[in-house]
N, C-alpha and C positions, 0 to 999 in steps of 0.2 A: 238320468244317466248323463255322464259327461263324455265329451268327444275324446278326451285323452284317457288312456288306460294305464300308462306308464310301463306297459309290457315292452314297448319299443326302446325304452331306456337301456335295456340289456341287449338290443339288437335282435329281438324276437318279435314275432307277430303270430296271430292265430290264423290257421288255414282251415277252412270248413272241412270237417271230416278227418283232419290230420293232426289236430292239436297245435301245440307251439312248434314253430319252425323258425330257422334263421331268416333274416330279411334278405340275405343274398342267395336264398334258395332260387333255383331257376323258375319255379312256379310263380314266385313273387316277382321275379324279373319280368316274366311274361305278362302278368297282370299290370305291372307298372308300365310296360310298353303299350298295353292296350289303353290304359288311362292316358298316357302321353299322346297316343294316336287320337283318341276321342277328343281330347282337349284341343289338339291341333286342328282337327276337323271343325271344331267349334270356332276357332279363330278364322279358318278359311271361310266359314259361313258369314262372318262379319263383312267380307269383301265381295260376296257374290250377290248379284242382282237377279239372275235368271231363276225363275220360280221352279222349273224342272230340275235344275242342278241343286237347288236348295232342298227340294223334296228327296232327291237321291241321297244327299249327304245326311239329311235328318234320319233317313232309314238306316244308313250305315251306322250312325251313332247308336241307335237302338240295337242293331245287330251286334255291335261290339260289346254291349253289356250282356247280351245273350251268350256270346263267345266266352266272356269271363265267367258267367254263371255255369256254363257247361264245363269249363276247366276246373273251377272250384268244386263243383259237385261231381267230379268224375268218378269218385269212389262210392257215390250214392246210387240208389235205384234210379233207373232211367226216367221214371215218371215224377221224381221228386224235385227236379229242376228243369228249366227250359233247355232243350238240347238244340244244337245246330242240326239242320236237316239238309238233305240234298237240294231241296227247293230253294234254300238260301243261295247255293252255288249257281243253280240254274237261273235265278233272277239276275245275278251279277253277269253271267254269261250273256243273257239277253240284252242287258244294257250295253255291254262291251260291243256286241255284234251290231247293235243299232248305231252307236256312235262311230264305230270303226267304218261302217258303210258310208257314213256321212263325211268323215275326216280323211279316210284312206290311211295307209301306213307310211310313215316317213321312210325315206330311202337311206338316211344316215342318222347317226345319233344326234339328239337335240339337247341343248343346254337347259337345265331346269331354270325356270324364270319366266320373264315376260311381264304379265300383269301380277299385282299382289295376290289375287286369288289363285292364279296358276302356280306361282311360287310356293304358296302354302300347300296346294294340292301335291306338288312335287315333294315337299317336305313330308306330307302325310304318306306318300308312296315309300319314301326312304325309311320312315319309322315302321311302316308295315313290313318291309323286307327284313328289318332287324327283328321284329316280332316273330316273323316266320323262322328265322334262325334260332330264336329262343324256344319256340314251340317244338322244333325238331329235337332240341336237347332235353325237353321235358317229356316227350312222348314215351320214353322208356321208363321214366320214374312213375308216371301215372298212366293209366290206360285211357289215353286221350281219344276222344271221338275223332275218327279219321276225317270226318267232314270239316273239322276246324282247320286242318292244314290246307285242304282244298279251298276253303272259303278265303283264308288269309292270302293264299297264292293268287286267286282271282281278284281279290280286293286290290292288291298292288297293281295289277293290270288295269283295273277299272280306274283307279286314281290317276294313273299315267294318262289314260284316255281323257279323263275329266280335266286334267291340267291342260291338255292340248285344246280341248273344247273351250275352256275358259279364255285361252288366248284367241282362238278363232272368233269367239263371241264379240270381241272388241277389235277384231282384225289386226291383232298384234302378231307380227311375223315371228315364226319360230327361228331361233338361232341355232345353226348347226355348229358342231364342234370343229374347231380349226386346230389341226395337229401341227404344232410348230417343230421345225427342225426334222421334218420327216420327208424323206425323199421317195417320191412315188416313181415306180418303174413304168 
């Protein structure tokens, strides 16, 4: 079998359980966002030294494939594809709580950046937020597992905290936003 099918030459692709659909279909947009996110997590991993942080990001990469499988197989019987479960969300919440207790919450907005790993994790967070917007547009087309939206929402929070942790790891100071031409009262 060859990697190219030529179906895409007409702007179509196959979607498991749905047959041929346009490549600009919101389901494909969501899967593309998941692919982009997973790839960006992979880039972030290239810059991270901390073994615990690497372990978390590796788990996220596997989870993102499970999110994709759940979306693609949304019209199939529940046992035919791996589904996202509430346990996935609870794991993210536990990680967020642990890191938040260590870092505290910032009192002001912070600029994305600092170390290369932190900057890439902020980029992952932004891609996650876009993915969240896409999944909201898809949830009415397919009967999407509601845990997926919860997972994606928590994931963006976790990526924010991980970006902050990556800066703290190297004692890189977080930069707060400076509002220019703003008069405070």
